C-alpha positions as CSV (number, residue, x, y, z in Angstrom):
1,X,69.6,49.3,6.3
2,X,73.2,48.8,5.3
3,X,74.1,52.1,3.5
4,X,77.8,51.9,4.1
5,X,78.5,53.6,0.8
6,X,76.1,56.5,1.1
7,X,76.9,58.3,4.3
8,X,74.0,60.7,5.1
9,X,72.8,60.0,1.6
10,X,74.9,62.9,0.4
11,X,77.0,61.1,-2.1
12,X,80.4,59.5,-2.1
13,X,83.8,60.4,-3.4
14,X,86.0,57.7,-4.9
15,X,89.1,58.4,-6.9
16,X,88.2,62.1,-7.1
17,X,84.9,61.5,-8.8
18,X,81.5,62.2,-7.3
19,X,78.8,59.5,-7.1
20,X,75.2,59.7,-6.1
21,X,72.5,57.1,-5.3
22,X,70.1,56.5,-8.1
23,X,68.2,53.5,-6.8
24,X,68.5,50.0,-5.3
25,X,69.1,46.7,-7.0
26,X,67.1,43.5,-6.5
27,X,69.2,42.7,-3.5
28,X,68.4,45.9,-1.7
29,X,71.9,47.4,-2.3
30,X,72.2,51.1,-3.4
31,X,73.1,51.8,-7.0
32,X,75.4,54.8,-7.7
33,X,76.2,56.9,-10.7
34,X,78.9,59.3,-11.4
35,X,78.1,62.9,-11.1
36,X,79.5,64.7,-14.2
37,X,81.4,67.9,-14.0
38,X,79.4,71.2,-14.6
39,X,79.5,72.1,-18.3
40,X,77.8,74.6,-20.5
41,X,74.8,73.1,-22.3
42,X,75.6,72.2,-25.8
43,X,73.0,71.5,-28.5
44,X,73.2,68.3,-30.3
45,X,72.6,68.0,-33.9
46,X,69.3,66.3,-34.6
47,X,68.3,66.5,-38.2
48,X,65.0,64.9,-37.5
49,X,64.1,67.0,-34.5
50,X,61.2,69.5,-34.8
51,X,62.0,73.1,-34.0
52,X,60.4,74.5,-31.0
53,X,59.0,71.2,-29.7
54,X,59.5,71.2,-26.0
55,X,63.0,72.4,-26.3
56,X,63.2,73.3,-22.6
57,X,61.3,70.3,-21.2
58,X,63.5,68.2,-19.0
59,X,63.5,64.4,-18.9
60,X,61.0,63.0,-16.5
61,X,58.7,66.0,-16.4
62,X,55.7,63.8,-17.3
63,X,56.3,60.6,-15.1
64,X,53.1,58.9,-16.3
65,X,53.6,59.6,-20.1
66,X,50.5,61.7,-20.5
67,X,52.3,64.6,-22.2
68,X,53.7,64.6,-25.8
69,X,56.4,62.2,-26.6
70,X,60.0,63.5,-26.9
71,X,62.7,62.3,-29.1
72,X,65.8,61.3,-27.4
73,X,68.9,62.0,-29.4
74,X,71.4,59.4,-29.7
75,X,74.8,60.1,-28.4
76,X,76.5,58.5,-31.3
77,X,74.7,60.6,-33.9
78,X,71.9,58.3,-34.7
79,X,68.3,58.9,-34.0
80,X,66.6,56.1,-32.1
81,X,63.1,57.5,-32.6
82,X,60.5,58.5,-30.1
83,X,61.2,57.3,-26.6
84,X,58.8,57.3,-23.7
85,X,59.6,59.6,-20.9
86,X,61.5,57.9,-18.0
87,X,60.3,59.1,-14.6
88,X,62.8,60.1,-12.1
89,X,63.6,57.5,-9.5
90,X,62.4,58.5,-6.1
91,X,61.9,55.5,-3.8
92,X,60.6,57.6,-0.9
93,X,58.2,59.7,-3.0
94,X,59.7,62.9,-1.8
95,X,60.7,64.3,-5.2
96,X,64.2,64.9,-6.5
97,X,66.8,65.8,-4.0
98,X,68.5,69.0,-4.2
99,X,71.8,69.6,-5.7
100,X,73.3,67.0,-7.9
101,X,70.6,64.5,-7.0
102,X,68.0,66.6,-8.9
103,X,69.5,65.7,-12.3
104,X,67.2,63.6,-14.5
105,X,67.8,59.8,-14.6
106,X,69.0,58.7,-18.0
107,X,69.7,54.9,-17.9
108,X,71.6,54.8,-21.2
109,X,73.7,57.8,-20.5
110,X,71.9,60.1,-22.9
111,X,71.0,63.6,-21.8
112,X,67.5,64.9,-22.2
113,X,66.6,66.7,-25.3
114,X,68.2,70.1,-25.4
115,X,70.6,69.1,-22.6
116,X,74.3,68.9,-23.0
117,X,75.8,65.8,-24.4
118,X,77.8,63.8,-21.8
119,X,80.4,61.2,-22.4
120,X,79.1,57.7,-22.5
121,X,81.3,56.5,-19.8
122,X,80.3,59.3,-17.6
123,X,76.6,58.7,-17.9
124,X,76.7,55.0,-17.0
125,X,76.0,53.9,-13.5
126,X,78.9,52.6,-11.6
127,X,79.3,50.3,-8.6
128,X,81.8,51.0,-6.0
129,X,84.6,48.4,-6.0
130,X,84.2,47.8,-2.3
131,X,80.6,46.7,-2.8
132,X,79.7,43.1,-1.8
133,X,78.8,40.4,-4.2
134,X,75.4,38.8,-4.6
135,X,75.8,36.4,-1.6
136,X,76.9,39.2,0.7
137,X,74.2,41.4,-0.8
138,X,71.6,38.8,-0.1
139,X,72.7,38.7,3.6
140,X,72.7,42.5,3.7
141,X,69.2,42.6,2.2
142,X,67.8,40.1,4.7
143,X,69.4,42.1,7.5
144,X,68.0,45.3,6.0
145,X,64.5,43.9,5.7
146,X,64.7,42.8,9.3
147,X,65.4,46.4,10.3
148,X,62.7,47.7,8.1
149,X,60.3,45.1,9.4
150,X,61.1,46.3,12.9
151,X,60.1,49.8,11.8
152,X,56.7,48.4,10.6
153,X,56.3,46.4,13.9
154,X,56.9,43.1,12.1
155,X,59.6,40.7,13.1
156,X,61.3,37.9,11.4
157,X,62.7,35.2,13.8
158,X,66.0,33.7,12.7
159,X,67.1,30.5,14.6
160,X,70.7,30.7,15.4
161,X,72.7,27.8,17.0
162,X,73.2,28.4,20.7
163,X,75.4,26.4,23.1
164,X,72.9,27.0,25.9
165,X,70.1,25.4,24.0
166,X,72.2,22.3,23.5
167,X,72.8,22.2,27.2
168,X,69.1,22.5,27.9
169,X,68.3,19.7,25.5
170,X,71.0,17.5,27.1
171,X,69.6,18.2,30.6
172,X,66.1,17.3,29.5
173,X,67.3,14.1,28.0
174,X,69.2,13.3,31.1
175,X,66.2,14.0,33.3
176,X,64.0,11.9,31.1
177,X,66.5,9.1,31.0
178,X,66.8,9.2,34.8
179,X,63.0,9.1,35.3
180,X,62.8,6.1,32.9
181,X,65.6,4.3,34.8
182,X,63.8,4.9,38.1
183,X,60.5,3.5,36.6
184,X,62.4,0.5,35.2
185,X,64.0,-0.1,38.5
186,X,60.6,0.0,40.2
187,X,59.2,-2.5,37.7
188,X,62.1,-4.8,38.2
189,X,61.8,-4.6,42.0
190,X,58.1,-5.3,41.7
191,X,58.7,-8.3,39.5
192,X,61.4,-9.7,41.8
193,X,59.1,-9.3,44.8
194,X,56.3,-11.1,43.1
195,X,58.7,-13.9,42.0
196,X,60.0,-14.2,45.6
197,X,56.5,-14.4,47.0
198,X,55.6,-17.1,44.5
199,X,58.7,-19.1,45.3
200,X,58.1,-18.9,49.0
201,X,54.5,-20.0,48.5
202,X,55.7,-23.0,46.5
203,X,58.3,-23.9,49.0
204,X,55.8,-23.6,51.9
205,X,53.3,-25.7,50.0
206,X,55.9,-28.3,49.2
207,X,57.1,-28.4,52.9
208,X,53.6,-28.9,54.2
209,X,52.9,-31.6,51.6
210,X,56.1,-33.4,52.6
211,X,55.2,-33.2,56.3
212,X,51.7,-34.4,55.5
213,X,53.1,-37.3,53.5
214,X,55.7,-38.2,56.1
215,X,53.2,-38.0,58.9
216,X,55.0,-35.2,60.7
217,X,52.3,-32.6,60.4
218,X,51.1,-31.7,64.0
219,X,47.5,-32.5,64.7
220,X,47.1,-35.0,61.9
221,X,48.7,-38.1,63.3
222,X,46.7,-40.8,65.1
223,X,47.3,-44.0,67.0
224,X,45.6,-46.1,64.3
225,X,47.3,-44.9,61.2
226,X,50.3,-42.7,60.5
227,X,49.3,-39.5,58.8
228,X,50.1,-39.4,55.1
229,X,50.4,-43.2,54.7
230,X,46.8,-44.1,54.7
231,X,47.9,-47.6,55.7
232,X,46.6,-49.2,59.0
233,X,49.4,-50.0,61.5
234,X,48.8,-53.7,61.3
235,X,49.2,-53.7,57.5
236,X,52.5,-51.7,57.5
237,X,55.6,-53.6,56.6
238,X,58.3,-53.9,59.2
239,X,61.7,-55.5,59.3
240,X,62.8,-56.5,62.9
241,X,66.1,-57.8,64.2
242,X,66.8,-58.6,67.9
243,X,70.2,-57.6,69.4
244,X,71.6,-59.2,72.5
245,X,74.6,-57.4,74.1
246,X,76.6,-59.8,76.2
247,X,78.9,-58.3,78.8
248,X,81.8,-60.7,78.7
249,X,83.6,-58.9,81.6
250,X,80.9,-58.6,84.2
251,X,78.2,-60.9,82.9
252,X,74.6,-60.1,82.1
253,X,72.8,-59.2,78.9
254,X,70.9,-56.3,77.3
255,X,68.3,-56.8,74.6
256,X,66.9,-54.4,72.0
257,X,64.8,-54.7,68.9
258,X,65.9,-52.8,65.7
259,X,62.8,-51.9,63.7
260,X,62.7,-50.6,60.1
261,X,59.1,-49.6,59.1
262,X,59.5,-49.6,55.3
263,X,56.0,-48.2,54.9
264,X,56.4,-45.0,56.9
265,X,60.2,-44.8,56.5
266,X,60.7,-44.7,60.3
267,X,63.4,-46.5,62.3
268,X,63.2,-47.4,66.0
269,X,65.2,-49.1,68.7
270,X,62.8,-50.8,71.1
271,X,64.6,-51.4,74.5
272,X,63.4,-54.6,76.3
273,X,63.8,-54.8,80.1
274,X,65.3,-58.0,81.4
275,X,62.3,-58.4,83.7
276,X,60.0,-59.0,80.8
277,X,58.2,-62.3,81.4
278,X,58.3,-65.0,78.8
279,X,57.2,-68.6,78.5
280,X,59.9,-71.2,77.8
281,X,59.7,-74.3,75.7
282,X,58.2,-76.3,78.6
283,X,55.5,-73.7,79.2
284,X,57.1,-72.4,82.4
285,X,57.2,-68.7,83.1
286,X,60.7,-67.2,82.8
287,X,62.3,-63.8,82.3
288,X,64.0,-62.3,79.2
289,X,67.4,-62.4,80.9
290,X,67.0,-66.1,81.9
291,X,65.7,-67.0,78.5
292,X,68.7,-65.5,76.7
293,X,71.1,-67.5,78.9
294,X,69.1,-70.8,78.9
295,X,67.1,-71.0,75.6
296,X,69.6,-69.3,73.3
297,X,68.8,-67.1,70.4
298,X,66.1,-69.0,68.6
299,X,64.1,-69.9,71.7
300,X,64.1,-66.3,72.9
301,X,63.2,-65.0,69.5
302,X,60.1,-67.2,69.3
303,X,59.1,-66.3,72.9
304,X,59.3,-62.5,72.0
305,X,57.2,-63.1,68.9
306,X,54.5,-64.7,71.1
307,X,54.5,-62.0,73.8
308,X,54.8,-58.9,71.5
309,X,52.9,-60.2,68.5
310,X,55.6,-59.3,66.1
311,X,57.8,-61.2,63.6
312,X,61.6,-61.1,64.2
313,X,63.7,-62.0,61.1
314,X,67.0,-62.7,62.9
315,X,69.2,-62.4,66.0
316,X,72.4,-60.5,66.2
317,X,74.6,-61.5,69.2
318,X,76.9,-58.6,69.9
319,X,79.5,-59.3,72.6
320,X,81.2,-56.2,74.2
321,X,84.5,-56.8,72.4
322,X,82.7,-56.7,69.1
323,X,80.9,-53.6,70.1
324,X,84.2,-51.9,70.9
325,X,85.6,-52.9,67.5
326,X,82.5,-51.7,65.7
327,X,82.7,-48.2,67.2
328,X,86.4,-48.0,66.3
329,X,85.7,-49.1,62.8
330,X,83.1,-46.4,62.2
331,X,85.4,-43.8,63.6
332,X,84.0,-43.1,67.1
333,X,80.5,-41.9,67.9
334,X,78.8,-38.8,69.3
335,X,76.6,-39.4,72.4
336,X,74.8,-37.0,74.9
337,X,76.0,-38.8,78.0
338,X,73.9,-38.4,81.2
339,X,76.5,-39.5,83.8
340,X,80.2,-39.8,84.4
341,X,81.5,-43.3,83.9
342,X,84.6,-44.4,85.8
343,X,87.3,-46.5,84.1
344,X,86.4,-50.2,84.7
345,X,90.1,-51.1,84.7
346,X,90.9,-48.8,87.7
347,X,91.0,-51.2,90.6
348,X,93.6,-49.8,93.0
349,X,93.1,-46.6,95.0
350,X,95.5,-44.5,93.0
351,X,93.6,-45.1,89.7
352,X,90.3,-44.5,91.3
353,X,91.4,-40.9,92.1
354,X,91.9,-40.2,88.4
355,X,89.2,-38.7,86.3
356,X,86.3,-40.6,84.8
357,X,86.6,-42.5,81.5
358,X,83.4,-40.9,80.2
359,X,82.4,-37.4,81.1
360,X,78.8,-36.3,81.3
361,X,77.8,-33.7,78.7
362,X,76.3,-33.0,75.3
363,X,77.9,-34.4,72.1
364,X,80.6,-36.4,73.9
365,X,82.9,-38.3,71.5
366,X,83.3,-41.9,72.6
367,X,85.9,-44.4,71.4
368,X,85.2,-48.1,71.3
369,X,86.4,-48.6,74.9
370,X,84.4,-45.6,76.2
371,X,81.3,-46.7,74.3
372,X,81.4,-50.2,75.9
373,X,81.9,-48.7,79.4
374,X,79.0,-46.3,78.9
375,X,76.6,-48.9,77.4
376,X,77.2,-51.4,80.3
377,X,77.4,-48.9,83.2
378,X,74.8,-48.9,86.0
379,X,75.4,-46.5,88.8
380,X,74.7,-47.5,92.5
381,X,71.0,-47.2,93.3
382,X,69.9,-46.9,89.7
383,X,67.2,-49.0,88.1
384,X,68.2,-51.6,85.6
385,X,66.4,-49.6,82.8
386,X,69.0,-46.7,83.2
387,X,71.7,-49.0,81.9
388,X,69.4,-50.2,79.1
389,X,68.8,-46.7,77.9
390,X,72.5,-46.0,77.7
391,X,72.9,-49.1,75.5
392,X,70.2,-47.6,73.3
393,X,72.1,-44.3,73.0
394,X,75.2,-46.2,71.9
395,X,73.3,-48.2,69.3
396,X,71.8,-44.9,67.9
397,X,75.3,-43.3,67.7
398,X,76.7,-46.4,65.9
399,X,73.9,-46.2,63.3
400,X,74.6,-42.6,62.6
401,X,78.2,-43.5,61.7
402,X,77.6,-46.7,59.7
403,X,77.7,-46.2,55.9
404,X,74.3,-45.9,54.1
405,X,75.7,-48.0,51.3
406,X,74.7,-51.7,51.7
407,X,78.0,-52.9,50.3
408,X,80.1,-50.7,52.5
409,X,78.0,-51.6,55.6
410,X,78.4,-55.3,54.7
411,X,82.2,-54.9,54.6
412,X,82.1,-53.3,58.0
413,X,80.2,-56.3,59.4
414,X,82.5,-58.7,57.8
415,X,85.5,-56.8,59.2
416,X,84.3,-57.5,62.7
417,X,85.0,-61.2,62.2
418,X,82.1,-62.4,64.3
419,X,79.9,-65.4,63.4
420,X,76.4,-64.4,62.5
421,X,73.7,-66.9,63.6
422,X,71.4,-68.2,61.0
423,X,69.0,-67.3,59.4
424,X,70.7,-63.9,59.5
425,X,73.9,-63.5,57.3
426,X,76.5,-60.9,57.2
427,X,75.2,-59.6,53.9
428,X,71.6,-59.3,55.2
429,X,72.8,-57.7,58.4
430,X,74.9,-55.2,56.5
431,X,72.0,-54.2,54.2
432,X,69.7,-53.9,57.2
433,X,72.1,-51.7,59.1
434,X,72.6,-49.5,56.0
435,X,68.9,-48.8,55.8
436,X,68.7,-47.9,59.5
437,X,71.8,-45.7,59.1
438,X,70.1,-43.8,56.3
439,X,67.1,-43.2,58.6
440,X,69.2,-42.2,61.5
441,X,71.2,-39.7,59.5
442,X,67.9,-38.2,58.2
443,X,66.4,-37.7,61.7
444,X,63.8,-40.5,61.2
445,X,65.1,-42.7,64.0
446,X,64.2,-42.8,67.7
447,X,64.5,-45.1,70.8
448,X,61.6,-46.3,72.9
449,X,61.5,-48.3,76.1
450,X,59.0,-51.1,76.4
451,X,57.0,-50.4,79.7
452,X,56.5,-53.5,81.8
453,X,54.7,-53.9,85.1
454,X,56.3,-54.9,88.4
455,X,55.6,-58.6,87.7
456,X,57.2,-58.4,84.3
457,X,54.0,-58.5,82.3
458,X,53.0,-56.2,79.5
459,X,49.8,-54.2,79.8
460,X,47.9,-53.4,76.6
461,X,47.1,-49.9,77.9
462,X,50.6,-48.9,79.0
463,X,52.5,-50.5,76.1
464,X,50.1,-49.6,73.3
465,X,52.5,-46.9,71.9
466,X,55.4,-49.4,71.5
467,X,53.7,-52.8,70.9
468,X,50.8,-51.5,68.6
469,X,52.2,-48.4,66.9
470,X,55.9,-49.4,66.5
471,X,55.8,-53.2,66.4
472,X,52.2,-53.5,64.9
473,X,51.5,-56.3,67.3
474,X,49.3,-57.1,70.4
475,X,50.7,-57.6,73.9
476,X,50.1,-61.1,75.2
477,X,51.8,-61.9,78.5
478,X,51.9,-65.5,79.8
479,X,49.0,-66.6,82.0
480,X,50.3,-66.4,85.6
481,X,47.5,-68.8,86.7
482,X,47.8,-69.4,90.5
483,X,51.4,-68.4,90.7
484,X,52.3,-66.8,94.0
485,X,53.2,-63.1,93.7
486,X,56.4,-62.3,95.6
487,X,57.5,-58.7,96.4
488,X,61.2,-58.4,96.9
489,X,63.1,-55.4,98.6
490,X,66.9,-55.4,98.5
491,X,68.5,-54.4,101.8
492,X,71.7,-56.2,101.4
493,X,73.8,-53.3,100.1
494,X,74.6,-55.2,96.9
495,X,72.5,-53.9,94.0
496,X,72.8,-57.0,91.8
497,X,71.2,-59.2,94.5
498,X,67.8,-58.0,93.3
499,X,68.3,-59.4,89.8
500,X,69.7,-62.7,91.2
501,X,66.7,-63.1,93.5
502,X,64.4,-62.4,90.6
503,X,65.9,-65.1,88.5
504,X,65.7,-67.6,91.3
505,X,62.0,-66.8,92.1
506,X,60.9,-66.9,88.5
507,X,62.6,-70.2,87.9
508,X,60.8,-71.5,91.0
509,X,57.5,-70.6,89.5
510,X,56.8,-67.5,91.5
511,X,55.8,-64.1,90.1
512,X,58.5,-61.6,90.9
513,X,57.5,-58.0,92.0
514,X,60.4,-55.6,92.6
515,X,59.9,-53.3,95.7
516,X,63.1,-51.3,95.3
517,X,66.1,-51.1,97.7
518,X,66.1,-50.4,101.4
519,X,67.6,-47.1,102.6
520,X,69.4,-48.9,105.4
521,X,71.1,-52.3,105.1
522,X,69.7,-55.1,107.3
523,X,71.7,-57.9,108.7
524,X,69.0,-60.6,108.5
525,X,66.4,-61.4,105.8
526,X,62.6,-61.6,106.4
527,X,59.7,-63.3,104.6
528,X,56.2,-62.1,105.5
529,X,52.7,-63.3,104.7
530,X,49.4,-61.8,105.8
531,X,46.9,-64.6,105.0
532,X,47.2,-67.9,106.8
533,X,46.6,-69.6,103.5
534,X,49.9,-68.1,102.2
535,X,52.0,-69.4,105.1
536,X,53.0,-72.5,103.2
537,X,53.8,-70.4,100.1
538,X,56.0,-68.1,102.3
539,X,57.9,-71.1,103.5
540,X,58.5,-72.2,99.8
541,X,59.7,-68.7,99.0
542,X,62.3,-68.8,101.8
543,X,63.5,-72.2,100.8
544,X,63.8,-71.1,97.2
545,X,65.9,-68.1,98.2
546,X,68.1,-70.1,100.6
547,X,66.8,-68.5,103.7
548,X,66.2,-70.2,107.0
549,X,62.6,-71.1,108.0
550,X,63.0,-68.8,111.0
551,X,62.9,-65.9,108.5
552,X,59.2,-66.5,107.8
553,X,56.8,-64.4,109.8
554,X,53.2,-63.1,109.7
555,X,52.6,-59.5,109.0
556,X,51.5,-56.9,106.5
557,X,52.5,-57.3,102.8
558,X,52.2,-55.2,99.7
559,X,48.6,-54.8,98.4
560,X,49.4,-56.5,95.1
561,X,51.6,-59.3,96.5
562,X,50.9,-62.6,98.4
563,X,54.3,-62.7,100.1
564,X,56.8,-59.9,100.8
565,X,60.6,-60.5,101.1
566,X,63.2,-58.2,102.6
567,X,66.7,-59.4,101.7
568,X,69.4,-58.9,104.3
569,X,73.1,-59.3,104.4
570,X,72.7,-63.0,105.3
571,X,71.3,-63.6,101.9
572,X,73.7,-65.7,99.8
573,X,72.7,-65.9,96.1
574,X,74.9,-68.9,95.5
575,X,73.0,-70.9,98.1
576,X,69.6,-70.4,96.3
């Protein structure tokens, strides 16, 4: 309790006057009154008072008003009538305090009957000037009640702002926000993972679908139909052009078919060996090389249609100078070369010691001159098909560099300045090359060698992949009838003598069968027969080849031949 003005409840001195506590106001603050100076009791005049009526009874002797009423005299000489007794104020119920505090409480400053009259100002209660106002008194009262409540074991909790509580709230908010952020990050990561899985599944499904449609899905392709197309091989649409490369420097030709399967979107270069047997206009059996030289473009094209069961739309004659210009126009080509190629222009010993014109390796860049040298090169001891495969590599490299735009490809063809044989035109050739270029750049292009037997014929079993699947035709070699089968081995030391002998024998009506080259050169030639019935045939073979009759002898021959020939250094191709 805040009793700052009543130290030890013993009163207070202010300005020389004595004050004592007479009670507490509604705010719990003590109320003081001035203690009058000690004076002799004086009787007041009361004309209405009754003599002897409780003259000595003090004020407050009957706190509950059960005794007789007393008349309180008025200080100003007027009688106010009977007044009820006023009990003495004792908040603690301990009775009046001793000393000055035992004086009777007179709220209006009037002394009890029979007591001495006091000045009005002296009897009034007074408040110390230093006392607080109502607002401060209310705060003091609340504080005092808290103290008294503590004495009665009752507590009042007052919330006061605390900086630590704000820090705690901020920390809780931070922790809650961090937890929420972590949960949100987990949800986002989970959503992204699910989206990624869905995208990968869609991409995989699309890739499998494309492979299935394009017929590239392993295990689903067959020889009868290309997977994904659902169209039989014979019903698929193909555009075919035959290309004849003429070596103007050394002579000889190389032939290939350019095939565009518009149904399966697949391009192919079919390489045709020069030993392939054909039937000329007179019905005689000839070779592809002989037919190109003798029958020209149209005759050879018709014969190829008959043998391979295909339909060729045109012929493109490509001489080596035009091939060189074409490679230069497209800006060189990239080829995986399989051998070193010397410079054909190197004729003296000093130039032969220089490096090769074309080096063996992966991704070799070839200019026009280098491309021609590589496409026509045949190393000593190599089969003729080795040179043919190099020609196919050069064609593939050119198609990868030709523009896929038909108009631009046509301009390239026209820039060559060569004459295109009808029915093929420069515009048709340009558009055809543009379509093949698009397939070659997309990886849908390949090269295939047509397999032929030793006698130049095409077997349905060995050539099924090329003739049936690529060309969509059926192999039909000319009927050999009773033609004599001649096996030829070259032991002259000159590799081109084999091809020359082949041409001569085929033109003579014989069936040519290559037996390779001898490891050791022979000085004389020999013609051998095993059956006496073939003796005459052996003589005709020697005569056709320009060999003397003394070269004919009886002996063992190859199992699949009627007559065997070993060419020696006495063989003169010009004499045959």
